[in-house]
C-alpha positions as CSV (number, residue, x, y, z in Angstrom):
1,M,108.3,119.4,119.9
2,S,110.0,121.2,122.7
3,S,112.8,122.1,120.2
4,A,110.9,125.3,119.6
5,G,113.0,127.6,121.8
6,T,116.2,126.3,120.1
7,F,115.0,127.3,116.8
8,Q,113.7,130.4,118.0
9,E,116.8,131.5,119.2
10,T,118.7,130.4,116.0
11,A,116.2,132.0,113.9
12,S,116.5,135.4,115.5
13,S,120.0,135.5,115.4
14,Q,120.0,135.9,111.5
15,G,116.5,136.3,110.1
16,T,114.7,139.3,109.9
17,H,111.4,140.0,112.1
18,E,109.0,138.8,109.4
19,S,110.9,135.7,108.7
20,N,111.1,134.6,112.3
21,A,107.3,135.2,112.8
22,L,106.7,132.7,109.6
23,F,109.2,130.6,111.1
24,N,107.5,130.2,114.3
25,R,104.2,130.1,113.0
26,A,105.5,126.9,111.0
27,I,106.9,125.3,114.1
28,E,103.3,125.8,115.8
29,L,101.6,124.2,112.8
30,L,104.1,121.3,112.6
31,N,103.4,120.6,116.1
32,R,99.7,120.6,115.4
33,N,100.5,118.2,112.7
34,K,99.6,120.3,109.9
35,A,102.6,120.2,107.6
36,S,101.9,121.3,104.6
37,A,100.7,124.3,106.0
38,A,103.9,124.7,108.0
39,R,105.8,124.1,104.6
40,K,104.2,127.3,102.9
41,H,105.1,129.3,106.1
42,L,108.9,127.8,105.9
43,E,108.9,129.0,102.1
44,Q,107.7,132.1,102.4
45,A,110.9,132.5,105.4
46,L,113.1,131.2,102.9
47,Q,112.2,133.5,100.1
48,I,113.2,136.3,103.1
49,C,116.6,134.3,104.3
50,P,117.2,131.7,101.6
51,H,120.3,130.6,103.7
52,H,119.0,130.3,107.0
53,P,120.0,126.8,108.2
54,A,117.2,126.8,110.6
55,Y,114.3,127.4,108.2
56,L,116.0,125.2,105.9
57,S,116.2,122.4,108.4
58,M,112.7,122.6,108.9
59,Y,111.9,123.1,105.4
60,G,113.3,119.7,104.6
61,L,111.2,117.8,107.6
62,C,108.4,119.7,106.2
63,V,109.0,118.1,102.6
64,A,109.7,114.6,104.0
65,I,106.6,114.7,105.8
66,D,104.1,116.3,103.5
67,A,105.4,115.5,100.3
68,E,107.1,112.4,101.0
69,D,110.3,113.6,98.5
70,F,113.0,111.7,101.1
71,D,116.0,112.5,98.5
72,S,114.9,116.1,98.1
73,A,114.1,116.4,102.1
74,R,117.7,114.4,102.9
75,R,119.5,116.9,100.6
76,I,118.1,119.7,102.2
77,C,118.6,118.8,105.7
78,E,122.1,117.9,104.9
79,K,122.6,121.1,103.6
80,A,121.7,122.8,106.8
81,V,123.8,120.4,108.4
82,K,127.1,121.6,106.5
83,M,126.0,125.5,107.2
84,S,125.8,124.8,110.7
85,P,127.2,121.6,112.1
86,S,127.1,122.6,115.7
87,D,123.3,123.1,115.8
88,P,122.1,119.7,117.3
89,I,118.7,120.7,115.8
90,N,119.5,120.0,112.5
91,R,121.3,116.8,113.0
92,V,117.7,115.8,114.4
93,N,115.9,117.0,111.8
94,L,118.3,114.8,109.3
95,G,117.7,112.2,111.6
96,K,113.9,112.3,111.5
97,V,114.0,112.5,107.7
98,F,116.1,109.3,107.7
99,R,113.5,107.9,110.4
100,L,110.6,108.5,107.9
101,Q,112.4,107.3,105.0
102,G,113.0,104.2,106.8
103,D,116.4,104.0,107.4
104,N,117.1,103.5,110.8
105,G,120.4,102.9,110.9
106,S,121.3,106.5,109.6
107,A,118.5,107.8,111.8
108,Y,120.3,106.5,114.8
109,E,123.8,107.9,113.8
110,E,122.2,111.5,113.1
111,F,120.5,111.4,116.6
112,L,123.5,109.9,118.1
113,A,125.8,112.7,116.7
114,A,123.4,115.5,117.7
115,W,123.3,113.9,120.9
116,Q,127.4,114.4,121.3
117,L,126.9,117.7,120.5
118,D,124.7,118.9,123.2
119,K,124.0,116.0,126.0
120,L,121.7,118.1,127.6
121,H,119.4,118.9,124.9
122,P,116.5,117.3,125.2
123,A,115.6,116.8,121.5
124,P,118.3,114.3,120.8
125,A,117.9,112.2,123.8
126,A,113.9,111.9,122.9
127,E,114.5,110.8,119.6
128,L,116.9,108.1,120.5
129,T,114.6,107.1,123.8
130,R,111.8,106.9,120.9
131,M,113.6,104.7,118.6
132,G,113.8,102.7,121.3
133,I,117.3,100.7,120.5
134,R,119.0,98.9,123.1
135,R,122.2,97.5,124.0
136,P,122.5,93.6,123.3
137,P,122.5,92.1,126.8
138,L,125.6,91.3,128.5
139,L,125.5,87.5,128.6
140,R,124.0,86.7,125.4
141,F,123.8,82.8,125.9
142,L,121.3,84.2,128.5
143,P,117.8,85.4,127.5
144,R,117.4,89.5,128.2
145,S,114.8,88.7,130.5
146,H,117.2,86.6,132.9
147,W,118.3,88.1,136.4
148,A,121.5,88.3,135.7
149,N,121.3,90.2,132.4
150,I,118.8,92.6,133.8
151,Y,121.2,92.9,137.1
152,L,124.1,93.5,135.0
153,G,122.4,96.0,132.4
154,R,121.5,98.2,135.2
155,L,125.1,98.1,136.3
156,R,126.3,98.9,132.7
157,S,124.0,101.7,132.6
158,Q,124.6,103.2,135.8
159,L,128.4,102.7,135.1
160,L,127.8,104.5,131.8
161,R,126.1,107.6,133.6
162,L,128.7,108.4,135.9
163,R,131.4,108.1,133.0
164,I,129.7,110.9,131.0
165,G,128.4,112.7,134.2
166,L,125.0,112.7,134.1
């Protein structure tokens, strides 16, 4: 995950040295697809700092991946979002929980909200791209592969990029 740097910055602002070390180790383990081990490290970090939003958010994601307890994972991630609403990573993790649960509509909404919080942050943009949700063709009576829809779609994309300043 490319979001580890953001988590480390957030973690160090409120956590202790020990809880930060546990959190960073959990991120490493999660990056290696070892959600169960990451979850145990996050449980230890949460014993030290039980109200740390980044720890809660990552823990919720681990609960969804490891235990497939999507309701608990969603509640944990929503709590983290309420505690730190301006952190896009918390919304990204909530979106990942929704996606794991099969609720792609809610996942997309969370990823989009995270992207709107910080349009330069790579995690929300990567998740939106990964979902592969496409806008409908401009000329709906023609197939998506028609040259007119391809040309107009590219033009629309360029105009939107100019509008938001990317």
